[in-house]
C-alpha positions as CSV (number, residue, x, y, z in Angstrom):
1,M,250.7,-129.9,-88.1
2,R,253.4,-127.4,-87.1
3,K,251.1,-125.9,-84.5
4,Q,250.4,-129.2,-83.0
5,I,254.1,-130.1,-82.8
6,F,254.8,-126.7,-81.1
7,L,252.0,-127.3,-78.7
8,L,253.2,-130.8,-77.8
9,V,256.8,-129.5,-77.2
10,F,255.4,-126.7,-75.0
11,L,253.2,-129.2,-73.0
12,F,256.1,-131.5,-72.4
13,A,258.1,-128.5,-71.2
14,V,255.5,-127.3,-68.7
15,S,254.6,-130.8,-67.6
16,F,258.1,-132.0,-66.7
17,S,259.5,-128.7,-65.4
18,F,258.4,-129.7,-61.9
19,A,257.5,-126.1,-61.1
20,E,255.4,-125.6,-57.9
21,T,254.1,-122.7,-56.0
22,V,254.6,-122.3,-52.2
23,Q,251.9,-120.4,-50.4
24,L,253.1,-118.7,-47.1
25,K,250.9,-118.1,-44.1
26,D,251.1,-114.3,-44.7
27,G,249.5,-114.8,-48.1
28,T,252.6,-114.6,-50.2
29,F,253.1,-116.9,-53.2
30,I,256.6,-118.1,-54.3
31,S,257.0,-120.0,-57.6
32,G,259.9,-122.2,-58.5
33,S,261.3,-125.7,-58.3
34,I,261.6,-127.3,-54.9
35,T,265.1,-128.8,-54.6
36,S,264.9,-130.3,-51.1
37,Q,263.1,-129.9,-47.8
38,T,263.5,-131.1,-44.2
39,E,261.4,-130.9,-41.1
40,Y,262.5,-127.3,-40.5
41,V,263.4,-125.7,-43.9
42,L,262.3,-125.8,-47.6
43,N,264.8,-125.0,-50.4
44,I,263.3,-123.7,-53.6
45,T,264.9,-122.3,-56.7
46,T,263.1,-119.3,-58.2
47,S,263.7,-117.1,-61.2
48,Y,265.6,-114.8,-58.8
49,G,267.8,-117.5,-57.3
50,P,267.6,-120.0,-54.5
51,V,265.4,-119.3,-51.5
52,V,265.4,-120.9,-48.1
53,L,262.0,-120.9,-46.3
54,N,261.2,-121.8,-42.7
55,Q,258.7,-124.7,-42.7
56,R,256.7,-122.8,-40.0
57,E,256.0,-120.1,-42.6
58,V,254.6,-122.5,-45.2
59,Q,250.9,-122.7,-45.6
60,A,250.7,-125.1,-48.6
61,I,252.6,-126.4,-51.6
62,L,250.4,-125.9,-54.7
63,P,251.1,-127.8,-57.9
64,D,251.0,-125.9,-61.2
65,K,247.5,-125.6,-62.7
66,H,246.9,-124.9,-66.4
67,R,244.1,-123.4,-68.3
68,V,243.5,-125.3,-71.5
69,H,241.7,-123.4,-74.3
70,L,239.5,-125.6,-76.5
71,K,238.0,-125.1,-79.9
72,G,234.6,-123.6,-79.6
73,G,235.6,-121.1,-76.9
74,T,235.4,-123.4,-73.9
75,Q,238.2,-123.9,-71.4
76,L,239.2,-126.4,-68.7
77,I,241.4,-125.8,-65.6
78,G,243.4,-128.4,-63.8
79,V,246.8,-130.2,-63.3
80,I,248.3,-132.0,-66.3
81,T,249.0,-135.6,-65.3
82,D,250.0,-137.2,-68.6
83,L,250.2,-136.4,-72.3
84,D,251.4,-137.8,-75.6
85,E,251.2,-136.7,-79.2
86,F,247.4,-137.7,-79.3
87,N,246.0,-137.1,-75.9
88,L,246.3,-134.9,-72.8
89,K,245.0,-135.9,-69.3
90,L,243.9,-133.1,-67.0
91,Q,243.0,-133.6,-63.4
92,T,240.1,-131.2,-62.7
93,D,237.8,-130.7,-59.7
94,E,235.3,-133.1,-61.4
95,G,237.9,-135.8,-62.1
96,T,240.4,-136.8,-64.8
97,V,239.5,-135.5,-68.3
98,N,240.9,-136.9,-71.5
99,I,241.4,-134.2,-74.2
100,D,242.3,-134.9,-77.8
101,M,245.2,-132.8,-79.1
102,P,243.3,-131.4,-82.1
103,Q,240.8,-129.9,-79.7
104,I,243.4,-127.8,-77.9
105,V,244.0,-124.2,-79.0
106,S,246.4,-123.1,-76.3
107,V,247.6,-123.7,-72.7
108,E,248.4,-121.2,-70.0
109,V,250.0,-121.7,-66.6
110,Y,247.8,-120.4,-63.7
111,D,249.3,-117.6,-61.7
112,Y,248.4,-118.1,-58.0
113,E,249.2,-114.5,-57.1
114,Q,246.9,-113.3,-59.9
115,G,244.3,-115.7,-58.6
116,D,244.6,-114.4,-55.1
117,R,244.2,-110.8,-56.2
118,A,241.2,-111.8,-58.4
119,Q,239.7,-113.5,-55.4
120,E,240.0,-110.3,-53.4
121,N,238.5,-108.3,-56.2
122,I,235.6,-110.6,-56.7
123,T,234.9,-110.7,-53.0
124,H,235.0,-106.9,-52.8
125,R,232.8,-106.6,-55.9
126,Q,230.3,-109.0,-54.5
127,A,230.1,-107.1,-51.2
128,E,229.4,-103.9,-53.1
129,Q,226.7,-105.5,-55.1
130,Q,225.1,-106.9,-52.0
131,A,225.2,-103.5,-50.3
132,Q,223.5,-101.9,-53.3
133,A,220.9,-104.7,-53.4
134,A,220.2,-104.2,-49.7
135,A,219.5,-100.5,-50.3
136,Q,216.9,-101.4,-53.0
137,A,215.0,-104.3,-51.3
138,A,215.5,-106.4,-48.2
139,A,214.2,-109.5,-49.9
140,A,216.6,-109.1,-52.8
141,T,219.4,-108.7,-50.3
142,A,218.7,-112.0,-48.6
143,A,218.5,-113.8,-52.0
144,T,221.7,-112.2,-53.2
145,A,223.5,-112.9,-50.0
146,T,222.5,-116.5,-50.2
147,A,223.5,-116.9,-53.8
148,A,226.8,-115.0,-53.6
149,G,230.0,-116.6,-52.3
150,G,233.7,-116.1,-52.2
151,L,236.1,-117.6,-54.7
152,T,237.9,-120.8,-53.7
153,F,240.9,-122.4,-55.4
154,D,239.4,-125.9,-55.3
155,S,235.9,-125.4,-56.8
156,D,235.7,-121.8,-58.3
157,I,239.1,-121.4,-59.8
158,E,237.7,-121.0,-63.3
159,K,236.2,-117.6,-62.1
160,V,239.7,-116.2,-62.1
161,F,239.8,-116.4,-65.9
162,D,236.1,-115.3,-66.3
163,V,235.5,-118.1,-68.8
164,Q,232.8,-120.4,-69.9
165,K,233.7,-123.8,-68.5
166,A,233.8,-126.8,-70.8
167,E,231.3,-129.7,-70.2
168,V,232.9,-133.1,-69.4
169,V,231.0,-136.2,-70.5
170,N,232.3,-139.6,-69.4
171,G,235.8,-138.3,-69.0
172,Q,235.8,-136.5,-72.4
173,A,235.8,-132.8,-73.0
174,Q,232.8,-131.6,-75.0
175,S,232.1,-128.3,-76.6
176,V,228.8,-126.8,-75.6
177,R,228.2,-125.8,-79.2
178,E,228.3,-129.4,-80.3
179,I,225.5,-130.8,-78.1
180,S,222.6,-129.3,-76.1
181,A,222.9,-128.5,-72.4
182,A,220.0,-131.0,-71.7
183,Q,221.9,-133.8,-73.5
184,I,225.1,-132.9,-71.6
185,R,223.3,-133.1,-68.2
186,A,221.7,-136.4,-69.3
187,Q,225.0,-137.9,-70.4
188,Q,226.6,-136.9,-67.1
189,A,223.7,-138.6,-65.2
190,A,223.7,-141.8,-67.3
191,A,227.4,-142.3,-68.0
192,M,229.6,-144.6,-65.9
193,S,233.3,-145.3,-65.8
194,D,234.8,-148.3,-67.6
195,E,235.5,-149.9,-64.2
196,E,231.9,-149.5,-63.1
197,A,230.6,-150.8,-66.4
198,F,232.8,-153.9,-66.1
199,L,231.8,-154.6,-62.5
200,K,228.1,-154.2,-63.3
201,G,228.3,-156.1,-66.6
202,V,227.0,-153.2,-68.7
203,S,227.9,-153.2,-72.4
204,N,228.6,-150.2,-74.5
205,K,225.3,-150.6,-76.3
206,E,223.4,-150.6,-73.0
207,Q,225.3,-147.4,-71.9
208,E,224.4,-145.7,-75.2
209,Q,220.7,-146.7,-74.7
210,A,220.8,-145.4,-71.1
211,I,222.3,-142.1,-72.2
212,S,219.8,-141.7,-75.1
213,Q,216.9,-142.3,-72.8
214,T,218.2,-140.0,-70.1
215,A,218.8,-137.2,-72.7
216,E,215.2,-137.5,-73.9
217,A,214.0,-137.3,-70.3
218,A,216.1,-134.1,-69.8
219,R,214.6,-132.5,-72.9
220,S,211.1,-133.3,-71.7
221,G,211.7,-132.0,-68.2
222,K,211.5,-135.5,-66.6
223,L,215.2,-135.9,-65.8
224,E,214.7,-135.9,-62.0
225,K,211.9,-138.4,-62.1
226,T,214.0,-140.6,-64.4
227,K,217.1,-140.3,-62.1
228,K,215.0,-141.4,-59.1
229,A,213.6,-144.4,-60.9
230,A,217.2,-145.3,-62.1
231,A,218.5,-145.0,-58.5
232,K,215.8,-147.3,-57.2
233,K,216.6,-149.8,-60.0
234,A,220.3,-149.5,-59.1
235,Q,219.7,-150.8,-55.6
236,R,219.0,-154.3,-57.0
237,P,222.0,-156.4,-58.2
238,N,222.8,-156.4,-61.8
239,E,221.3,-159.5,-63.4
240,S,224.3,-160.4,-65.6
241,A,226.7,-160.0,-62.6
242,T,225.0,-162.7,-60.5
243,N,225.5,-166.4,-60.7
244,K,223.9,-167.8,-57.5
245,F,220.3,-168.0,-56.5
246,F,218.7,-168.9,-53.2
247,S,214.9,-169.2,-52.7
248,L,212.5,-170.0,-49.9
249,S,208.9,-170.7,-50.8
250,A,205.7,-171.5,-48.8
251,G,202.4,-172.6,-50.2
252,V,199.8,-175.3,-50.5
253,Q,199.7,-178.7,-52.2
254,I,196.4,-180.2,-53.3
255,N,196.6,-184.0,-52.9
256,Q,194.1,-186.5,-54.2
257,L,195.0,-189.7,-52.3
258,K,192.7,-192.7,-51.8
259,L,193.4,-195.5,-49.4
260,D,192.2,-199.0,-50.4
261,N,191.4,-200.7,-47.0
262,S,189.6,-203.7,-48.4
263,Q,192.3,-206.1,-47.3
264,R,191.8,-205.3,-43.6
265,D,189.3,-207.1,-41.3
266,G,185.9,-205.6,-41.5
267,F,186.6,-203.5,-44.6
268,A,186.0,-206.2,-47.3
269,G,184.0,-204.7,-50.2
270,T,184.3,-201.1,-49.1
271,N,185.2,-198.2,-51.4
272,P,188.6,-196.5,-51.1
273,Y,188.7,-193.7,-48.5
274,E,189.8,-190.1,-49.2
275,V,193.0,-189.5,-47.2
276,G,194.5,-186.5,-49.1
277,G,193.5,-182.9,-48.7
278,T,195.4,-179.7,-48.8
279,S,198.9,-179.8,-47.4
280,V,201.2,-176.9,-46.3
281,R,204.4,-177.1,-48.3
282,V,207.8,-175.3,-47.8
283,E,210.7,-175.6,-50.1
284,G,214.3,-174.4,-50.2
285,T,216.2,-174.1,-53.5
286,F,219.8,-173.2,-54.4
287,L,220.6,-172.7,-58.1
288,W,223.7,-171.8,-60.2
289,R,223.6,-169.9,-63.5
290,I,224.7,-172.1,-66.4
291,K,227.5,-170.1,-67.9
292,S,226.0,-166.7,-69.0
293,S,222.6,-168.0,-70.0
294,N,219.2,-167.4,-68.5
295,L,219.1,-171.1,-67.3
296,W,219.7,-171.9,-63.6
297,L,220.2,-175.3,-62.2
298,G,220.6,-176.8,-58.7
299,P,219.2,-178.9,-55.8
300,S,215.8,-178.4,-54.1
301,L,214.3,-179.8,-50.9
302,A,210.6,-179.7,-50.1
303,I,208.6,-180.8,-47.1
304,A,204.8,-181.1,-46.8
305,N,202.4,-182.5,-44.3
306,L,199.3,-184.6,-45.0
307,P,196.3,-183.2,-43.0
308,K,194.4,-185.4,-40.6
309,S,191.6,-187.6,-42.1
310,S,189.2,-190.0,-40.4
311,F,186.7,-192.7,-41.1
312,K,184.8,-195.4,-39.1
313,D,186.9,-198.3,-38.0
314,L,185.0,-201.5,-39.1
315,D,187.3,-204.0,-37.5
316,P,185.0,-206.6,-35.8
317,S,187.3,-207.1,-32.9
318,I,186.5,-203.6,-31.6
319,G,183.3,-204.5,-29.8
320,P,179.6,-203.6,-29.9
321,N,180.1,-199.8,-30.0
322,P,181.8,-198.9,-33.2
323,D,180.2,-195.5,-33.6
324,T,182.6,-193.9,-31.1
325,T,185.8,-195.2,-32.6
326,D,187.5,-193.9,-35.8
327,V,190.6,-194.6,-37.9
328,T,192.7,-191.5,-38.3
329,T,195.4,-190.9,-40.9
330,S,198.1,-188.2,-41.3
331,G,201.5,-188.1,-42.9
332,Q,204.3,-186.3,-44.5
333,L,206.2,-186.2,-47.7
334,I,209.8,-185.2,-48.5
335,D,210.9,-184.3,-52.1
336,L,214.6,-184.4,-53.0
337,M,214.9,-182.9,-56.5
338,V,217.2,-181.2,-59.1
339,K,215.4,-178.1,-60.2
340,A,215.9,-175.8,-63.3
341,N,214.5,-172.3,-63.9
342,Y,214.6,-170.5,-67.2
343,Y,214.0,-166.7,-67.2
344,F,212.4,-165.3,-70.3
345,N,212.9,-161.5,-69.5
346,P,215.3,-161.2,-66.6
347,K,215.9,-157.4,-67.0
348,N,212.2,-156.4,-66.9
349,L,210.3,-155.2,-63.9
350,F,208.2,-158.4,-63.8
351,V,210.2,-161.5,-64.7
352,V,208.4,-164.6,-66.1
353,Y,210.1,-167.9,-65.9
354,A,209.5,-171.6,-66.5
355,T,210.5,-174.2,-63.9
356,A,211.0,-178.0,-64.0
357,A,212.2,-180.5,-61.5
358,G,212.9,-184.2,-61.1
359,G,213.9,-186.3,-58.2
360,Y,212.7,-188.7,-55.6
361,R,209.7,-188.5,-53.1
362,M,209.7,-190.2,-49.7
363,F,206.0,-190.6,-48.7
364,T,204.7,-191.8,-45.4
365,L,201.0,-192.3,-44.4
366,N,200.4,-192.9,-40.7
367,Y,197.5,-195.2,-40.1
368,H,196.0,-195.1,-36.6
369,G,193.3,-197.7,-36.1
370,V,191.6,-198.7,-32.8
371,V,193.1,-202.2,-32.8
372,R,196.2,-201.7,-35.0
373,G,198.3,-198.9,-36.5
374,E,201.0,-198.8,-39.1
375,N,203.0,-196.7,-41.5
376,I,202.2,-196.9,-45.2
377,N,205.2,-196.0,-47.3
378,N,205.1,-195.1,-50.9
379,N,208.5,-193.9,-52.2
380,A,208.7,-193.1,-55.9
381,P,210.3,-190.9,-58.5
382,I,208.7,-187.4,-59.0
383,G,208.7,-184.8,-61.7
384,S,207.1,-181.3,-61.9
385,L,206.5,-178.5,-64.5
386,G,205.4,-175.0,-63.7
387,I,205.6,-171.3,-64.3
388,G,206.2,-168.3,-62.1
389,I,206.5,-164.5,-62.0
390,Q,208.9,-162.4,-59.9
391,T,209.7,-158.8,-59.2
392,Y,212.2,-156.9,-57.1
393,L,211.6,-155.2,-53.7
394,D,215.1,-153.6,-53.3
395,D,217.4,-156.6,-53.3
396,L,214.7,-159.1,-52.3
397,I,212.9,-160.9,-55.1
398,V,209.2,-161.9,-54.4
399,G,206.9,-163.8,-56.7
400,V,204.3,-166.6,-57.1
401,E,204.8,-170.0,-58.7
402,V,202.3,-172.7,-59.8
403,S,203.4,-176.2,-60.8
404,E,202.0,-179.6,-61.5
405,Q,203.6,-182.6,-59.9
406,I,203.6,-186.1,-61.3
407,T,204.4,-189.3,-59.3
408,S,203.1,-192.8,-59.0
409,Y,201.4,-194.7,-56.2
410,S,201.1,-198.4,-55.5
411,K,199.6,-201.0,-53.1
412,E,197.0,-199.4,-50.8
413,L,197.3,-196.1,-52.5
414,K,197.1,-197.4,-56.1
415,N,193.7,-195.6,-56.7
416,S,195.2,-192.2,-55.9
417,S,195.7,-189.5,-58.6
418,N,199.2,-189.4,-60.0
419,T,199.2,-185.5,-60.2
420,A,199.1,-182.8,-57.5
421,T,198.9,-179.0,-57.9
422,V,201.2,-176.7,-55.9
423,A,200.9,-172.9,-55.5
424,S,203.6,-171.0,-53.6
425,V,204.8,-167.6,-52.7
426,T,208.6,-167.3,-53.2
427,F,211.2,-165.1,-51.6
428,S,214.6,-165.2,-53.4
429,W,218.0,-163.5,-53.5
430,K,220.5,-163.4,-56.4
431,F,224.2,-162.8,-55.7
């Protein structure tokens, strides 16, 4: 406890002393506290007294960096941004790291002059190693030259201390002795920040499952393959973060329509004529998610044609040559409905859903006889039930849907079937 209190006092001292290091263009480092600066001069108080520097001589102002020793022998290097009696925040090259106080063994202030000399020594030592490798084998020289590099303060500062760098997982310092390297790499690949998790609607349990799966992939040597698959999946919107759905579908509708023509001149006693067939049907749907459930609800508009049909016109007023004259029929139907989709497994690769709709059908059959023509209207309520399956292609959702429609017919169409089968290909977007 006494050690932790001492460490905390030391950290407060080094964090709020506002000490900075000024690097001059000739390579000199001057450490102290900057008291003021203008466009032309910079005033800094050092351990030797106040110093006035010409701004033209200043290369950079470098904040204090600290080396934090952790239990287990690992170390982190960065700038202390915040601390209290329980936690220390360190800004490193990889981002902000939260370190629990009990993990900290000691803290050292980084000496930029020492780092500059260490950089020169490392560069010189690497040059000697490369020269020796070149004398032994040309191939080894090329490989060594490619792999070797100079020390930089931004990315390779830890080499100044010649230490084993601590692994950071989801913003927390981890000792390499506590978890395997494969698990660390897997956690780094799978973990996301709290902000990302909130925006994507990912729970803590889902994050833990993703980390566990990725760790297993790392141990089995399939991490790269798993990462590519996850990257492809990440291109599609998160299911729980979407609440709107737009769909366009195109397909066929099989109609069994029969026209009773017995009330017209010449057709007394005839059987009903087939005037249905296979229609081309297009539909547009816009749905909203009901709260956070798998149920979506919204309006739908569908339009379909009735293909051309024909039969002999038996009207006696036509004349003596009825074989050359026909009655033709065609038509269209418009369905205005409220539609609901329920998704059973929305997070799977192939999503199965049930669909239901109810509304009103506006039906028109165009009757073109030789002597007379007219429009036969049969507007009535309509309902449908069906099932579909979908999958993602990037952010586009493609699928197939089959449904059975139920409506009623009257008057000349009273002998028609009340059901019709619809099969469609769907193209959808969730946002």
